[in-house]
TIVO-2410 file (N, C-alpha, C; in nm, 3 decimals):
# residues 104
REC num residu      c1      c2      c3 atome chaine
REC   1      M   0.086  -0.119  -0.002     N      A
REC   1      M   0.001  -0.001   0.001    CA      A
REC   1      M   0.090   0.123   0.000     C      A
REC   2      S   0.045   0.224  -0.069     N      A
REC   2      S   0.119   0.355  -0.079    CA      A
REC   2      S   0.101   0.427   0.052     C      A
REC   3      Y   0.193   0.518   0.083     N      A
REC   3      Y   0.185   0.596   0.202    CA      A
REC   3      Y   0.059   0.680   0.206     C      A
REC   4      Y   0.018   0.735   0.087     N      A
REC   4      Y  -0.111   0.805   0.073    CA      A
REC   4      Y  -0.196   0.730  -0.024     C      A
REC   5      R  -0.323   0.724   0.005     N      A
REC   5      R  -0.422   0.655  -0.082    CA      A
REC   5      R  -0.448   0.736  -0.206     C      A
REC   6      Q  -0.457   0.871  -0.187     N      A
REC   6      Q  -0.482   0.957  -0.300    CA      A
REC   6      Q  -0.401   1.090  -0.287     C      A
REC   7      H  -0.368   1.147  -0.399     N      A
REC   7      H  -0.304   1.275  -0.404    CA      A
REC   7      H  -0.395   1.369  -0.489     C      A
REC   8      L  -0.418   1.489  -0.438     N      A
REC   8      L  -0.488   1.594  -0.508    CA      A
REC   8      L  -0.389   1.702  -0.546     C      A
REC   9      F  -0.366   1.718  -0.677     N      A
REC   9      F  -0.274   1.824  -0.715    CA      A
REC   9      F  -0.351   1.944  -0.771     C      A
REC  10      F  -0.335   2.056  -0.703     N      A
REC  10      F  -0.399   2.183  -0.736    CA      A
REC  10      F  -0.297   2.265  -0.818     C      A
REC  11      C  -0.331   2.302  -0.942     N      A
REC  11      C  -0.249   2.393  -1.012    CA      A
REC  11      C  -0.264   2.529  -0.949     C      A
REC  12      V  -0.145   2.589  -0.913     N      A
REC  12      V  -0.146   2.728  -0.858    CA      A
REC  12      V  -0.049   2.813  -0.945     C      A
REC  13      N  -0.023   2.773  -1.063     N      A
REC  13      N   0.068   2.842  -1.147    CA      A
REC  13      N   0.017   2.986  -1.184     C      A
REC  14      E   0.114   3.079  -1.187     N      A
REC  14      E   0.081   3.217  -1.220    CA      A
REC  14      E   0.158   3.248  -1.346     C      A
REC  15      R   0.085   3.296  -1.449     N      A
REC  15      R   0.145   3.338  -1.578    CA      A
REC  15      R   0.152   3.490  -1.587     C      A
REC  16      D   0.215   3.533  -1.696     N      A
REC  16      D   0.231   3.672  -1.714    CA      A
REC  16      D   0.091   3.737  -1.737     C      A
REC  17      E   0.088   3.868  -1.715     N      A
REC  17      E  -0.035   3.945  -1.730    CA      A
REC  17      E  -0.099   3.919  -1.869     C      A
REC  18      G  -0.227   3.901  -1.867     N      A
REC  18      G  -0.303   3.878  -1.987    CA      A
REC  18      G  -0.317   3.732  -2.026     C      A
REC  19      E  -0.241   3.644  -1.966     N      A
REC  19      E  -0.247   3.498  -1.995    CA      A
REC  19      E  -0.334   3.427  -1.896     C      A
REC  20      S  -0.413   3.328  -1.940     N      A
REC  20      S  -0.495   3.245  -1.851    CA      A
REC  20      S  -0.404   3.168  -1.752     C      A
REC  21      C  -0.448   3.162  -1.629     N      A
REC  21      C  -0.376   3.079  -1.533    CA      A
REC  21      C  -0.466   3.052  -1.412     C      A
REC  22      C  -0.443   2.945  -1.344     N      A
REC  22      C  -0.520   2.905  -1.231    CA      A
REC  22      C  -0.501   3.001  -1.114     C      A
REC  23      A  -0.383   3.054  -1.094     N      A
REC  23      A  -0.361   3.146  -0.982    CA      A
REC  23      A  -0.452   3.266  -0.989     C      A
REC  24      K  -0.475   3.319  -1.105     N      A
REC  24      K  -0.561   3.439  -1.120    CA      A
REC  24      K  -0.709   3.404  -1.096     C      A
REC  25      L  -0.741   3.276  -1.086     N      A
REC  25      L  -0.878   3.233  -1.066    CA      A
REC  25      L  -0.904   3.183  -0.921     C      A
REC  26      G  -0.807   3.218  -0.832     N      A
REC  26      G  -0.823   3.186  -0.689    CA      A
REC  26      G  -0.781   3.048  -0.647     C      A
REC  27      A  -0.698   2.982  -0.729     N      A
REC  27      A  -0.658   2.845  -0.697    CA      A
REC  27      A  -0.589   2.826  -0.565     C      A
REC  28      R  -0.502   2.919  -0.526     N      A
REC  28      R  -0.422   2.904  -0.404    CA      A
REC  28      R  -0.517   2.909  -0.283     C      A
REC  29      G  -0.610   3.003  -0.281     N      A
REC  29      G  -0.705   3.014  -0.168    CA      A
REC  29      G  -0.794   2.893  -0.162     C      A
REC  30      L  -0.840   2.845  -0.270     N      A
REC  30      L  -0.925   2.721  -0.274    CA      A
REC  30      L  -0.847   2.596  -0.236     C      A
REC  31      R  -0.723   2.594  -0.277     N      A
REC  31      R  -0.640   2.480  -0.235    CA      A
REC  31      R  -0.621   2.482  -0.081     C      A
REC  32      D  -0.600   2.599  -0.025     N      A
REC  32      D  -0.585   2.615   0.117    CA      A
REC  32      D  -0.714   2.571   0.190     C      A
REC  33      Y  -0.832   2.607   0.129     N      A
REC  33      Y  -0.957   2.573   0.185    CA      A
REC  33      Y  -0.970   2.421   0.183     C      A
REC  34      A  -0.938   2.353   0.074     N      A
REC  34      A  -0.947   2.208   0.059    CA      A
REC  34      A  -0.861   2.142   0.165     C      A
REC  35      K  -0.742   2.193   0.185     N      A
REC  35      K  -0.652   2.132   0.283    CA      A
REC  35      K  -0.709   2.138   0.422     C      A
REC  36      K  -0.764   2.252   0.460     N      A
REC  36      K  -0.828   2.268   0.595    CA      A
REC  36      K  -0.948   2.177   0.609     C      A
REC  37      R  -1.024   2.178   0.506     N      A
REC  37      R  -1.154   2.091   0.506    CA      A
REC  37      R  -1.115   1.943   0.520     C      A
REC  38      M  -1.015   1.900   0.443     N      A
REC  38      M  -0.977   1.759   0.453    CA      A
REC  38      M  -0.925   1.724   0.594     C      A
REC  39      K  -0.849   1.810   0.652     N      A
REC  39      K  -0.798   1.788   0.788    CA      A
REC  39      K  -0.913   1.781   0.886     C      A
REC  40      A  -1.007   1.874   0.872     N      A
REC  40      A  -1.124   1.880   0.962    CA      A
REC  40      A  -1.208   1.757   0.955     C      A
REC  41      L  -1.217   1.695   0.835     N      A
REC  41      L  -1.294   1.572   0.817    CA      A
REC  41      L  -1.217   1.448   0.846     C      A
REC  42      G  -1.092   1.460   0.880     N      A
REC  42      G  -1.010   1.344   0.908    CA      A
REC  42      G  -0.967   1.263   0.787     C      A
REC  43      L  -0.964   1.330   0.673     N      A
REC  43      L  -0.932   1.263   0.545    CA      A
REC  43      L  -0.795   1.278   0.501     C      A
REC  44      A  -0.710   1.353   0.572     N      A
REC  44      A  -0.574   1.382   0.536    CA      A
REC  44      A  -0.478   1.306   0.624     C      A
REC  45      G  -0.366   1.265   0.565     N      A
REC  45      G  -0.262   1.199   0.646    CA      A
REC  45      G  -0.227   1.060   0.592     C      A
REC  46      E  -0.140   0.998   0.665     N      A
REC  46      E  -0.091   0.865   0.623    CA      A
REC  46      E  -0.209   0.769   0.603     C      A
REC  47      G  -0.208   0.697   0.484     N      A
REC  47      G  -0.310   0.607   0.455    CA      A
REC  47      G  -0.436   0.672   0.398     C      A
REC  48      K  -0.436   0.805   0.390     N      A
REC  48      K  -0.556   0.879   0.344    CA      A
REC  48      K  -0.513   0.960   0.224     C      A
REC  49      A  -0.554   1.086   0.223     N      A
REC  49      A  -0.523   1.177   0.109    CA      A
REC  49      A  -0.425   1.283   0.141     C      A
REC  50      R  -0.361   1.337   0.036     N      A
REC  50      R  -0.271   1.448   0.051    CA      A
REC  50      R  -0.302   1.555  -0.052     C      A
REC  51      I  -0.307   1.678  -0.009     N      A
REC  51      I  -0.329   1.793  -0.093    CA      A
REC  51      I  -0.190   1.846  -0.130     C      A
REC  52      N  -0.169   1.864  -0.260     N      A
REC  52      N  -0.035   1.916  -0.305    CA      A
REC  52      N  -0.062   2.036  -0.404     C      A
REC  53      M   0.035   2.131  -0.397     N      A
REC  53      M   0.035   2.242  -0.497    CA      A
REC  53      M   0.116   2.191  -0.614     C      A
REC  54      A   0.076   2.234  -0.732     N      A
REC  54      A   0.151   2.196  -0.855    CA      A
REC  54      A   0.173   2.326  -0.933     C      A
REC  55      G   0.280   2.323  -1.011     N      A
REC  55      G   0.295   2.424  -1.111    CA      A
REC  55      G   0.199   2.404  -1.223     C      A
REC  56      C   0.223   2.456  -1.336     N      A
REC  56      C   0.132   2.441  -1.450    CA      A
REC  56      C   0.103   2.298  -1.483     C      A
REC  57      L  -0.023   2.268  -1.486     N      A
REC  57      L  -0.068   2.133  -1.529    CA      A
REC  57      L  -0.107   2.133  -1.678     C      A
REC  58      G  -0.092   2.244  -1.747     N      A
REC  58      G  -0.115   2.248  -1.885    CA      A
REC  58      G  -0.261   2.268  -1.934     C      A
REC  59      R  -0.344   2.303  -1.845     N      A
REC  59      R  -0.491   2.314  -1.880    CA      A
REC  59      R  -0.542   2.448  -1.840     C      A
REC  60      C  -0.462   2.552  -1.863     N      A
REC  60      C  -0.491   2.686  -1.818    CA      A
REC  60      C  -0.628   2.742  -1.857     C      A
REC  61      D  -0.671   2.711  -1.982     N      A
REC  61      D  -0.798   2.766  -2.028    CA      A
REC  61      D  -0.921   2.695  -1.966     C      A
REC  62      E  -0.901   2.589  -1.892     N      A
REC  62      E  -1.007   2.516  -1.826    CA      A
REC  62      E  -1.010   2.540  -1.679     C      A
REC  63      G  -0.918   2.625  -1.630     N      A
REC  63      G  -0.892   2.639  -1.486    CA      A
REC  63      G  -0.993   2.721  -1.412     C      A
REC  64      P  -0.974   2.715  -1.280     N      A
REC  64      P  -0.865   2.642  -1.210    CA      A
REC  64      P  -0.889   2.494  -1.215     C      A
REC  65      V  -0.781   2.419  -1.213     N      A
REC  65      V  -0.792   2.274  -1.226    CA      A
REC  65      V  -0.718   2.202  -1.109     C      A
REC  66      L  -0.769   2.084  -1.089     N      A
REC  66      L  -0.700   1.991  -0.995    CA      A
REC  66      L  -0.708   1.853  -1.057     C      A
REC  67      V  -0.620   1.766  -1.015     N      A
REC  67      V  -0.623   1.627  -1.062    CA      A
REC  67      V  -0.608   1.537  -0.942     C      A
REC  68      V  -0.687   1.430  -0.938     N      A
REC  68      V  -0.687   1.336  -0.822    CA      A
REC  68      V  -0.623   1.205  -0.879     C      A
REC  69      Y  -0.513   1.167  -0.809     N      A
REC  69      Y  -0.442   1.038  -0.841    CA      A
REC  69      Y  -0.455   0.946  -0.727     C      A
REC  70      P  -0.464   0.815  -0.750     N      A
REC  70      P  -0.416   0.749  -0.873    CA      A
REC  70      P  -0.524   0.738  -0.980     C      A
REC  71      E  -0.643   0.788  -0.953     N      A
REC  71      E  -0.751   0.772  -1.056    CA      A
REC  71      E  -0.720   0.849  -1.188     C      A
REC  72      G  -0.655   0.962  -1.172     N      A
REC  72      G  -0.625   1.046  -1.290    CA      A
REC  72      G  -0.751   1.124  -1.329     C      A
REC  73      T  -0.831   1.161  -1.235     N      A
REC  73      T  -0.959   1.237  -1.261    CA      A
REC  73      T  -0.928   1.386  -1.249     C      A
REC  74      W  -0.957   1.456  -1.358     N      A
REC  74      W  -0.934   1.603  -1.368    CA      A
REC  74      W  -1.063   1.674  -1.338     C      A
REC  75      Y  -1.055   1.778  -1.260     N      A
REC  75      Y  -1.168   1.867  -1.222    CA      A
REC  75      Y  -1.138   2.011  -1.249     C      A
REC  76      S  -1.239   2.087  -1.285     N      A
REC  76      S  -1.235   2.231  -1.281    CA      A
REC  76      S  -1.333   2.272  -1.168     C      A
REC  77      Y  -1.307   2.378  -1.101     N      A
REC  77      Y  -1.394   2.421  -0.987    CA      A
REC  77      Y  -1.391   2.571  -0.978     C      A
REC  78      L  -1.492   2.627  -0.911     N      A
REC  78      L  -1.498   2.775  -0.905    CA      A
REC  78      L  -1.502   2.826  -0.762     C      A
REC  79      D  -1.549   2.745  -0.670     N      A
REC  79      D  -1.570   2.797  -0.530    CA      A
REC  79      D  -1.564   2.690  -0.429     C      A
REC  80      E  -1.582   2.723  -0.301     N      A
REC  80      E  -1.574   2.633  -0.192    CA      A
REC  80      E  -1.679   2.519  -0.202     C      A
REC  81      E  -1.798   2.554  -0.257     N      A
REC  81      E  -1.899   2.452  -0.276    CA      A
REC  81      E  -1.856   2.345  -0.374     C      A
REC  82      D  -1.784   2.383  -0.478     N      A
REC  82      D  -1.731   2.282  -0.570    CA      A
REC  82      D  -1.631   2.191  -0.502     C      A
REC  83      I  -1.544   2.255  -0.426     N      A
REC  83      I  -1.443   2.180  -0.348    CA      A
REC  83      I  -1.512   2.079  -0.256     C      A
REC  84      D  -1.611   2.129  -0.180     N      A
REC  84      D  -1.682   2.043  -0.092    CA      A
REC  84      D  -1.747   1.919  -0.165     C      A
REC  85      E  -1.803   1.947  -0.284     N      A
REC  85      E  -1.865   1.840  -0.361    CA      A
REC  85      E  -1.763   1.738  -0.405     C      A
REC  86      I  -1.644   1.784  -0.447     N      A
REC  86      I  -1.536   1.686  -0.484    CA      A
REC  86      I  -1.494   1.607  -0.367     C      A
REC  87      I  -1.478   1.669  -0.248     N      A
REC  87      I  -1.437   1.599  -0.130    CA      A
REC  87      I  -1.548   1.496  -0.091     C      A
REC  88      E  -1.669   1.539  -0.082     N      A
REC  88      E  -1.777   1.451  -0.038    CA      A
REC  88      E  -1.807   1.338  -0.138     C      A
REC  89      Q  -1.817   1.370  -0.268     N      A
REC  89      Q  -1.854   1.271  -0.364    CA      A
REC  89      Q  -1.736   1.180  -0.403     C      A
REC  90      H  -1.628   1.240  -0.448     N      A
REC  90      H  -1.512   1.162  -0.497    CA      A
REC  90      H  -1.431   1.097  -0.384     C      A
REC  91      L  -1.387   1.175  -0.284     N      A
REC  91      L  -1.301   1.119  -0.188    CA      A
REC  91      L  -1.374   1.035  -0.080     C      A
REC  92      Q  -1.491   1.077  -0.035     N      A
REC  92      Q  -1.563   1.005   0.062    CA      A
REC  92      Q  -1.651   0.894   0.012     C      A
REC  93      Q  -1.712   0.916  -0.105     N      A
REC  93      Q  -1.805   0.816  -0.159    CA      A
REC  93      Q  -1.753   0.744  -0.283     C      A
REC  94      G  -1.636   0.783  -0.335     N      A
REC  94      G  -1.581   0.714  -0.454    CA      A
REC  94      G  -1.658   0.739  -0.582     C      A
REC  95      K  -1.735   0.849  -0.592     N      A
REC  95      K  -1.813   0.882  -0.711    CA      A
REC  95      K  -1.755   1.001  -0.779     C      A
REC  96      I  -1.740   0.992  -0.912     N      A
REC  96      I  -1.689   1.106  -0.990    CA      A
REC  96      I  -1.795   1.210  -0.995     C      A
REC  97      V  -1.750   1.335  -0.976     N      A
REC  97      V  -1.839   1.455  -0.986    CA      A
REC  97      V  -1.846   1.497  -1.134     C      A
REC  98      E  -1.936   1.439  -1.210     N      A
REC  98      E  -1.950   1.452  -1.351    CA      A
REC  98      E  -1.955   1.597  -1.398     C      A
REC  99      R  -2.031   1.679  -1.322     N      A
REC  99      R  -2.051   1.815  -1.363    CA      A
REC  99      R  -1.923   1.901  -1.359     C      A
REC 100      L  -1.827   1.860  -1.280     N      A
REC 100      L  -1.698   1.931  -1.267    CA      A
REC 100      L  -1.584   1.862  -1.334     C      A
REC 101      K  -1.605   1.740  -1.387     N      A
REC 101      K  -1.501   1.662  -1.451    CA      A
REC 101      K  -1.459   1.719  -1.585     C      A
REC 102      L  -1.331   1.718  -1.607     N      A
REC 102      L  -1.274   1.755  -1.738    CA      A
REC 102      L  -1.244   1.632  -1.818     C      A
REC 103      K  -1.249   1.641  -1.948     N      A
REC 103      K  -1.210   1.527  -2.026    CA      A
REC 103      K  -1.062   1.501  -2.010     C      A
REC 104      S  -1.027   1.375  -1.996     N      A
REC 104      S  -0.890   1.335  -1.972    CA      A
REC 104      S  -0.808   1.346  -2.097     C      A
***
């Protein structure tokens, strides 16, 4: 078994002015929210999930984006409610959140 069951990589990359990027869409704050929420729910840590920051994941025009591994499920999100839905549906119940899922 791996040390972590799942990794959530949040793109927090910032590009030059005028270019699309996750950072300009609030990715860092929502990543911080996800990390706090996961800890509060007891879902973070050894044998559970890990929230990670990532540089550019190459999907700037679809952002902000995160990817959940080992599943390889890509999501776009806009607010805390979307993050809550990903945590509750995907991480707790094992169900893909179709409305937020990006094509792989």
